[in-house]
C-alpha positions in Angstrom: -0.1 0.2 0.2 1.4 3.3 -1.0 2.3 5.8 2.0 -0.1 8.6 2.4 2.8 10.8 3.9 6.4 10.7 4.0 9.2 12.7 5.7 10.5 13.9 2.0 14.1 15.3 3.5 16.8 14.2 0.9 20.5 15.6 1.5 22.2 17.3 -1.5 25.8 17.1 -2.2 29.0 19.4 -1.8 27.3 20.7 1.1 24.7 22.2 -0.9 22.2 21.0 1.9 18.4 19.7 2.3 15.5 20.0 -0.1 12.5 18.6 1.3 9.5 18.4 4.1 6.1 16.9 4.7 4.6 15.3 1.5 0.9 13.9 0.9 1.4 12.8 -2.9 -2.1 13.0 -4.8 -2.4 10.5 -7.8 -0.9 12.4 -10.6 2.1 12.7 -8.5 2.1 9.2 -7.8 1.6 8.5 -11.2 4.5 10.9 -11.9 6.7 9.0 -9.1 5.9 5.8 -11.3 7.3 6.9 -14.1 10.5 8.5 -13.1 11.5 5.8 -10.8 11.3 3.6 -13.9 13.3 5.8 -15.7 15.7 6.8 -12.8 16.1 2.8 -12.0 17.2 1.6 -15.5 20.2 3.9 -15.7 23.6 4.0 -14.5 23.0 6.9 -12.9 21.5 4.2 -10.1 24.2 1.9 -11.1 27.4 2.1 -8.8 30.5 2.8 -10.9 33.4 0.3 -9.6 36.8 0.9 -10.1 37.8 0.2 -14.1 33.9 -0.4 -14.9 32.0 1.4 -16.9 33.1 5.1 -18.7 33.2 8.2 -17.5 31.5 9.4 -20.7 28.5 7.4 -20.4 27.5 8.1 -17.2 28.0 12.2 -17.3 25.5 11.4 -21.0 23.0 9.2 -18.7 22.5 11.9 -16.0 21.9 14.5 -18.6 19.2 12.7 -20.2 17.5 13.1 -16.9 16.8 16.4 -17.5 14.9 16.0 -20.9 13.2 12.6 -18.8 12.5 14.8 -16.0 10.9 17.8 -18.5 8.8 15.4 -20.0 7.0 13.8 -17.0 6.4 17.6 -15.8 5.0 18.4 -18.9 2.8 15.2 -19.3 1.5 15.2 -15.3 1.1 19.1 -15.2 0.8 21.7 -12.7 -1.1 19.0 -10.6 2.6 17.9 -9.7 3.5 21.3 -9.1 1.5 22.3 -5.7 2.2 21.1 -2.6 -1.8 20.8 -0.7 -1.2 22.6 2.0 -4.9 21.8 3.2 -3.5 18.5 3.5 -0.5 19.6 5.2 1.7 18.5 2.2 4.6 21.2 1.7 6.4 19.6 -0.9 5.5 18.5 -4.2 6.7 16.1 -7.0 7.9 18.7 -9.0 9.5 20.9 -6.5 11.6 17.4 -5.5 12.3 16.5 -9.1 13.6 19.9 -9.8 15.6 20.0 -6.7 17.9 16.8 -7.6 18.2 18.3 -11.2 19.4 21.6 -10.1 20.9 20.5 -6.7 22.6 17.6 -7.7 23.0 16.9 -11.4 23.3 19.9 -12.9 26.7 20.7 -10.6 28.1 17.7 -11.5 27.7 18.1 -15.2 28.4 21.9 -15.7 31.6 20.9 -14.2 33.0 17.6 -15.4 31.1 17.2 -18.8 33.7 20.5 -20.2 36.4 19.0 -18.1 35.9 15.3 -19.3 35.4 16.9 -23.2 38.8 18.5 -22.6 40.5 15.8 -22.0 38.6 13.7 -24.9 39.6 16.1 -27.3 43.3 15.7 -26.4 43.5 11.7 -27.1 45.8 10.7 -29.5 44.2 8.5 -32.9 46.5 5.6 -31.5 44.8 5.3 -28.3 41.1 3.7 -27.9 38.8 6.1 -26.2 38.3 3.3 -23.1 42.0 3.7 -22.7 42.4 7.0 -22.9 39.8 7.6 -20.2 41.1 5.2 -17.7 44.2 7.4 -18.2 43.2 10.5 -17.0 44.2 11.6 -14.2 40.7 13.0 -13.0 39.2 9.8 -13.3 38.7 8.7 -9.5 37.7 12.0 -8.7 34.8 12.2 -11.1 33.9 8.4 -9.9 34.0 9.8 -6.2 31.7 12.6 -7.4 29.2 10.4 -9.6 28.9 7.8 -6.3 28.0 11.5 -4.2 25.0 12.3 -6.7 24.2 8.6 -7.1 23.8 8.2 -3.1 21.6 11.2 -3.6 19.9 10.2 -6.4 19.2 6.8 -3.7 17.6 8.4 -1.6 14.9 10.4 -4.1 14.3 6.8 -5.8 13.8 5.4 -2.7 11.3 8.2 -1.7 9.4 7.8 -4.9 9.4 4.2 -4.2 8.0 4.4 -1.6 5.2 6.6 -2.3 3.8 4.5 -5.2 4.5 1.4 -3.3 7.2 0.1 -5.6 10.8 -0.2 -3.3 10.4 -3.7 -4.9 12.1 -2.1 -8.1 15.1 -0.5 -6.4 15.7 -4.5 -4.9 17.4 -5.8 -8.4 19.9 -2.4 -7.8 23.3 -3.3 -6.6 23.9 -1.8 -3.2 27.2 -3.7 -2.0 30.0 -1.9 -1.2 32.9 -1.3 -3.6 35.7 -4.0 -3.9 39.3 -2.4 -3.5 41.0 -1.5 -6.9 42.7 -4.5 -9.1 39.6 -6.8 -7.0 37.3 -8.5 -9.5 33.8 -9.8 -9.0 34.8 -13.2 -8.0 37.4 -12.8 -5.2 36.2 -12.9 -1.9 
């Protein structure tokens, strides 16, 4: 059974504080939350990027795509997702939480790292593969750490919207295991 009321408090990365309040979602917000949960739970944004796995470019592209996805969901579900129902003691809305995730977590990540990575990529020698070049980048680990920080915020957001549409099991498929030490394979104990 979906929750009638949740304490919607989510910490933002980089010391930007928290966003939230009391959320009493209505049917329009639950429908929008479900669509957003499907998008989030199927993207690299919620997947752990272990050392040596994945490409940073693809991770940034996946995060960037969340802007179009969120805009589309908000446009289709309309203003009903934007207004907290103060009569029902709701102080936040689906739209406010979603836009806070974009502007407070994803936009700062992309604004800094997208041009930094693009600049590095443009200096790639022709004889080196894109994968090898990216893995040689001296800032790769710093970007991976910041992706992990944003992932933590997005996981909180995904858990919140999963709770309001009674879909927490969807997140059960996401790997929440701690990262392995560098050089350790998946099969090592």
